[in-house]
C-alpha positions as CSV (number, residue, x, y, z in Angstrom):
1,M,-44.5,-72.1,49.6
2,N,-41.1,-70.2,47.7
3,W,-40.5,-70.7,44.3
4,R,-37.9,-73.4,44.9
5,Q,-40.7,-76.0,46.3
6,S,-42.8,-75.3,43.3
7,S,-43.5,-78.3,42.0
8,T,-44.6,-76.4,38.8
9,R,-42.4,-75.5,36.1
10,F,-42.3,-73.7,32.7
11,T,-41.6,-76.7,30.0
12,G,-40.7,-75.1,26.5
13,P,-41.5,-77.6,23.5
14,S,-39.7,-81.0,22.9
15,N,-36.7,-81.0,21.0
16,A,-39.1,-83.1,18.8
17,A,-41.4,-80.8,18.6
18,V,-38.6,-77.9,17.7
19,A,-36.9,-80.0,14.9
20,L,-40.7,-81.1,13.2
21,W,-41.4,-77.3,12.9
22,A,-38.3,-76.2,11.8
23,V,-38.6,-79.0,8.8
24,A,-42.2,-78.2,8.6
25,V,-41.1,-74.1,7.9
26,V,-37.6,-75.1,5.7
27,F,-40.0,-77.7,3.5
28,F,-44.1,-76.5,3.8
29,G,-43.1,-73.4,4.3
30,V,-39.6,-72.4,1.9
31,G,-39.6,-75.3,-0.2
32,D,-43.1,-75.8,-1.6
33,L,-43.1,-71.9,-1.9
34,V,-39.6,-71.7,-4.0
35,T,-40.3,-75.1,-5.8
36,T,-43.6,-73.6,-7.2
37,F,-42.7,-70.2,-8.6
38,V,-39.7,-72.2,-10.2
39,G,-42.1,-74.6,-11.7
40,Y,-44.9,-72.1,-12.4
41,S,-41.9,-70.2,-14.6
42,I,-41.5,-73.5,-16.6
43,T,-43.5,-73.2,-19.6
44,G,-45.5,-76.5,-19.6
45,V,-45.9,-77.0,-16.1
46,T,-49.0,-76.2,-13.9
47,E,-50.2,-76.1,-10.9
48,L,-52.8,-79.0,-9.9
49,S,-54.0,-77.0,-6.7
50,P,-57.3,-74.6,-8.1
51,V,-56.7,-72.6,-5.2
52,V,-53.1,-71.9,-5.6
53,K,-53.0,-71.6,-9.3
54,L,-55.9,-68.7,-9.2
55,L,-53.7,-67.2,-6.3
56,L,-50.4,-67.6,-8.5
57,E,-52.1,-66.1,-11.8
58,Q,-53.6,-63.2,-10.3
59,H,-51.2,-62.4,-7.0
60,A,-49.0,-64.7,-7.4
61,F,-45.8,-64.5,-4.5
62,V,-47.5,-61.8,-2.3
63,A,-51.3,-64.4,-2.1
64,L,-49.1,-67.1,-1.9
65,T,-46.9,-66.4,0.8
66,G,-49.9,-65.0,2.6
67,L,-51.5,-68.2,2.4
68,K,-48.7,-70.1,3.7
69,A,-48.5,-67.6,7.1
70,A,-52.3,-67.9,7.5
71,V,-52.0,-71.6,7.4
72,F,-48.8,-71.6,9.7
73,V,-50.7,-69.6,12.0
74,G,-53.8,-71.8,11.8
75,F,-51.7,-74.8,12.3
76,F,-49.4,-73.9,15.5
77,A,-52.9,-72.7,17.3
78,I,-53.9,-76.1,17.0
79,W,-50.5,-76.9,18.4
80,K,-50.8,-74.7,21.2
81,Y,-54.4,-76.4,22.3
82,V,-54.6,-79.6,21.4
83,S,-52.6,-82.0,24.3
84,W,-49.5,-84.0,24.2
85,P,-49.1,-86.8,22.5
86,Y,-51.5,-85.4,19.9
87,S,-50.0,-82.3,19.4
88,I,-46.5,-83.9,17.8
89,G,-48.7,-84.3,15.1
90,V,-49.2,-81.1,13.6
91,P,-46.0,-80.5,12.8
92,L,-45.4,-83.8,12.0
93,G,-48.3,-83.8,9.4
94,L,-47.1,-80.2,8.0
95,A,-43.4,-81.8,8.1
96,I,-44.3,-84.9,6.1
97,L,-46.5,-82.8,3.8
98,G,-44.1,-80.2,2.9
99,V,-41.3,-82.7,2.6
100,A,-43.7,-84.7,0.0
101,V,-44.6,-81.5,-2.2
102,T,-41.3,-80.3,-2.3
103,V,-39.9,-83.7,-3.6
104,W,-42.9,-84.1,-5.8
105,N,-42.3,-80.3,-7.5
106,T,-38.8,-81.0,-7.9
107,G,-39.6,-84.0,-9.6
108,V,-41.6,-82.0,-12.1
109,I,-39.0,-79.1,-12.7
110,F,-36.5,-81.8,-13.5
111,V,-38.6,-83.4,-15.7
112,A,-39.8,-80.4,-17.8
113,V,-36.6,-79.4,-17.8
114,T,-34.6,-82.6,-18.6
115,G,-37.2,-83.3,-21.0
């Protein structure tokens, strides 16, 4: 059998998966990180997560960025090993969480700044 007769083809991730991973990176990765640091720099704004609060107090940017990277690596590994259609839930969950947390943080910042 030559390569043209092979019924097995390499297929990459679906367009939906790529789009969801992009949303997850933009909102859960970057949006949450940026809004957390901006909010944390405003007097009266505090972090609700005790783990993140501890990281911000002790090591700030490096630790929180490392935590985000570890979360992405872990969830990406899960996504690679879970079969379709369940695997789409991994980037979908991160995307939804990222949008929700970024919107929440933005609201907290807006209220703190506008009084």
